N, C-alpha and C positions, 0 to 999 in steps of 0.2 A: 167392747171389742171381742169378747168371748162369743157373743151371739153372731157377730160378723164372721168369725173364723168357722163357726158351726155351719153357717150358710155357704161359706167357701167349700167346705168339705162336701156338703150335699151337691153343690154345683159340679164339683170334680167327679163325684160318683156318677152323676147323670150323664156327663159328657165324656166319660172315659173311653167310650167306644169310638170317638172321633179320631181320625188318623192324620189330620192336617190342622194347622192353626190358621186363623184368619181374623180380620177385624170383626166379621160377623160372629165368630165364636166368642171373641172377647166381649162383644155387646150382649150376647145371650147369657154369658156367665154373669156379667155385671147386672143385667136386668133381673136375673133370678135372685141375686144377692140383695139388690137394692129395692126390696119390696116396701119397706117402711119409708115414710116421707123424709126422715132425716137422711137416709142414704141417697134419695133422689136429690136432696139439697146438695149433698157432697158431689154428686155427679155433675150438677149444674155449675157449682161455684168453685170446686176443687178439682178441675179436670186433670191437672198435672199429677196430683196424688193418686186419684182413682185410675187414670190411664196407666200409670206405672204399676199399680196393683194388678190391673187386667193383664199387662204384659208379663208380670211374674207368674200369674196363674197360667197363662197360655204357654209360657216357656216351660214351667214345671210340668204341665200336662204333656207337652210335646216330648220332653225328655223322658218322662215316665213311659210313654207309648213306645218310643224308640228303643227303650231298654227293658220292655216288659217281660222278656224271656230270661232275664238275669235276676239272681236273688238280690242284687243291689239296686233294683229299680227304685227310682226316686219318686215319692208322692208327697206333694205339699201337705196334705191333710195329715199324713203319718208323721211328718216332721213337727208340725204344730202340736200334735198329740204327745210326741216324745218330749218336747220341751216343757210341756205342762207337768210331766212326771218328775221334773228336777226339784229335789228338796234342798240340796246344797251343791255348791260348785267351788272348786279351788283352781287357781290359775296363776301364772306368772305374766307380768306385763312390763313393757319398757315405756317410760314416760318421756315426753318431749322436753318440757321445761327443765325438769330436775335431772334429765340425762342419766337415769338410773333404773334399775330393775326392782320391782316390788313383788311380794307374794300377797295374793288377795284370797280371802274366803268369804263367800256369800251364803246366807241361809234363807230359805223361803218357807213361809207357812202356806198351808193349803189355800188355794184360790187367790193368793197374793201375787200380783204382777211384779212388784218391786221387792227386793230383799228386805227382810225384817231385821237382819243382823249382818254387819260388815266388819271385817278385820283386815287391816293393811299393815304389813311389816316389811322391813328391809333387812336382808341378810347381814349378820354381824352388827346390827344396830339395835340398841335397847328399846327404842320407841315403837309402840304399837298404836295404830289408830283404830279405836273400837267404837262401833255404833251398835247399841243394843236397846232393850225395852226401857232402859232408864235414861237414855239420851246419847249424846255424842261426846267422846272422850279421847284425850291423848294420854297414854299410860307408859311410864318408864319402868321397864322390867328390872333394871339394875338398881334403881333407888326406891322402887315401890311408891312412886308418886303419880298422881293423875290430876288432870285439869279438864274442866268442861269446855268443849269446843263450840265455836259458833257454827262451823260448817259440818253438816251431816251428809255423809256420802250416799245415803239411801235415796236422797231426792235428786241426785245428779245423774247424768247420762254418759259419763266418760267410759263406762264399761258396757259390753253388749248386754242387752236385756235377754237373759237366757230363757225367760218364759215366753217371749214373743219376738224372737230374733228376726224372723222374716218380715213381720209387720214393721218393726223398727227400721230394718234395712230400706224398705220402701219409703218410709217417712223421711229418711235422710237423703234420698235420691233427689237430684235437682230437676230432672226431666224424665219423660216416660221411657226413654231408651237408655237410661243410666243404670239399669240393673240388668246383668247378664248372667245366665246360668250355663254351666258347662261341666265337663269331667276332665280331671288332670291327675297326674301322679304327684302326690304331695312329697316334696323333696326329703323331708326328715324321715318319714316312715316308709317311703317308697311304696305307698299304697294308693290305689286309685280312689279319689274322693270327688264328691260333688263340690263345685265352686260357685259361689255367689259373688260377683264383682259389682260393687256399688260406687258410683261417683258421687262424692259428697261435696260440700262447699269448698273445703281446703285440700282435699286429697281423694285418691281412689283406693279403696280397701277391698280385700278379698277374704271371704269367710270360707273355710274348708269344712265341709260337712261329711261326717262318716255315713256312707250309704247304707250301713246296716242298722246303726242306732238312730240315724237321722238327727244326730246332735252335732253342734259345731265343735271342732277340735282345735282350730287355730283361727286367728285373725291377723292378717299381715297387710301392711301398707304397701301398695304397689307403686304409687307415685304421689309425691307431695306437691301441691300447687302453691301453698302459702305457708312456709315453714315458720315465719315469724308469728303469724296469727296463732298457730298451734302452740308455740312456745310461750305465748303470753297468757294462755289459759292455765288456771290453777292446776288442773290435772287433765292432761290430754295423752291418750295412749297411742303409741306407734304400732306396737305388735303385742299380741296375746298368744301364749302357747302353754304347753304342759297342763291342759285342762282335764280335770277329773270331776266326775259327777257322783253324787250320792254316796260318798265314802265317809267312814267314821272319822270325825274330827276330835281332837283333844277336848276334854270337858271345859277347859279354861280358855278356849279360843275366843269367845266373845264376853269374857268375864273380867271385871275389875275386882281384885281380891278385897275382901271386906276389911282387911287391916291396912289397906293402902292409904297414904296421906294425901289429902286434897290440897292443891295449891291454887292460887288465883292468878298469878303472873305466868304468862306463857313461857318465859325463859326458864322459870324454876322447874318445870316438868322436863325440860331437855337437858338441864345441867347434870353432869356426872363428875366424879372425882377425876382430877387431872385437867379439867377444862379451866380456861381463864388464866390469869396471872396471879401468882402468889403475892400477897401483900407484904409479908415479912414484917420488918420493923418500920415500914413507911406509914405515915399518917394517911387517912383516907383521901385527902386532897392531893398529897404527893403521889399516891397510888393511881389516882385518876389521870394525872398528867403523864406518869410513866406509861400507863396502859395506852393512851392515845399515841404516844411516841412510838411504842413497840408495834402497835397495829398499823400505823402509817408506814413504818419501815418495812414490815412484812409485805404489805400491798405493793410498795414500790419495787421490792425484790421479786415480785410475782410468786412469793412463797405462800400459797393459799392453804397449805397444810397448817402452817402456823397461824395464819390469819383467821382460819375457821375455828381455831381454839380460843382466839381472843375476841371474836366478833360474832354475835348471833343476830339474825340467821345468816350464815354464809357457808358455802360449800365450794369444793374445787370445781372450777368451770370446765366445760368441754374443751378438748384439745384445740379445736378451731378458734375458740375464743381466746385461749392462752396465746396462740400464735399471733392473733391480731393485736393483742396487748403487747406482746414482745416486739412486734414490728413498730408499734407506736412509740414504745420506750426507746428503741434503737434510733428512731428518726427524730426524736425530740431532745433538745438540750436541757429541758426541765424535767423534774420527776413527774410521774403520773398523778400523784397527789401530794400537795404541799400545804402544810399548816402555816398560814401567814400571821395569824394572831389568835391568842386565847384570851377570852374575857373572863370576868369573875365567875367562879364556880358557885353553884347552889344545889340544894337538895330538897326532896320531899320525903314522904313516908317510906317510899320504896326505892328511890333511885337518886344518884348524883347526876348533875347535868353540867356538861362542859361546852359552853358556846364557843365555836371555832370558826374563824374566817379562813376558808380553804380555797386553794386554787386547784381545780380539777382540769386535767388536760383536755377533756372532752367538753365540759360544760362551763369552763371559765371560773371566775371568782364567785363564791357564794358563802352564805352563813349556814353552818351546820350546827345542830344542837345534838351533841353526842350524849347518849343516855347510858349510865353505867350502873350495873347491879353488883353488890357485894354479897357473897354467900360463903358458907362454911361446910366442909365435909371432914369428919374425923379430927376436928379441932384445928384444921388448917383453913385460914381465911384467904379467899381469893376474890378477884373481881373480873368482870367481863363486860364488854360493850354489848348492850341489849337494846336494839332499836325497836320501836313500837310495832305491835302485830297488827 
C-alpha cells in the first residue's frame, strides 16, 4: 500500500497543471499508478474500489487546484505524508452498543500501519483495556488486578486508521460516487476544514481534516442506515473528537504494573469493593437464593443501578430502551421477569449454579442457569451473578 501511495503522489505531481477533471484524467492517473500486473488485476476485477479511488484522486486534485492560491490548499499526497508522521494519537469516542464515551490512546511504531499499543478507558471507571507488546489485557486500577483478554483491539477496525485514513475511507465506500470532498466550517472550532463524506454499509460518516496539518480532527456520523446492526457490533464508534497527535503520554499508559495480581475469571478483574450482595450470616446456598430474588426484583422495578451491582455484566440501558421497557411493564399484568421454579443448586471450583425456570415477558418460559461468584474484599464476603463471558 505504501508503494501505491507513492505512485499516487507521483501521479498528482505530474497532473497538477490540469485545471479540469474528467474520466480521461481519472484513467490517466490510474494507468500511471497501475504499472504492475497486480494493480492491473485490481482495475479489472475490483472496479468499484479502484473507480472510487480514482474519484477521490480527481476530487482532491480539483479541490487543490481551485484553492491553490490559499495556504490551506488541500493535496492528497500531503495528507498521506502527514498521517505517516503520526507516532501516537489520543481521542474521545462515543460507542453505539455501550452508549458511552471512551478515551482511547494509540501508539505507532515506525512503518507500522496498525497501532502497536492501545489503551481504552472510561471516565470515573477503574477498568482499562490495554494491548501492548505482551498481549491484550483488562486491568483494574482500583484493585490492581488484571486478566488476559481474548480480544485484541489492534487487529480490529472500529477506529480510523490514522496512518492511512484516505485509503481506508475508500475501502469502506460502497460505490464509486460514495466519497465526496468539500470545505465547510466545523461547528465546534468554527474553522474552515476539508470534509470527506463516506457512505458505508450502515451509515454515512464525515471526516474533518485540518487544511494546515492535513490530519483528521473529527469523525462524525451524518446519517445511520441500520442502527441495530451497529449496536450488535462489539465496538462500533458513532463519533470521534478531541483528537491530539504526537503528544507526550504518561509512562504507564500502556503498562500493567509488575505487582498487579493476575486473575483467570473475567468477573474477578471487574469486581470492586461495594459490588454484589453481602453474604452476612447466610449460608452460600441461602445467599444464592437471596441474590436471585433481589436481582429479579430490581429488574422488574427497572432499577438498573441496583441490578448492575448484582449482575455482571450489566449496565444502565439507554433512555429509549428504558422507555420501551416501562411501556411493556405498564401494559402487562405480569412482571417483566418471573421465577417460576428453582431446582437443586450445585457448584464447581469457581461458581455456584442456580437452575431457574423463568418466564420472560418477551421470550416466554425458559430454563436459565444462573451462575454466581463469591468473593471477598477487606474481610467482607459478597456474591454476584456472573454470567459466562
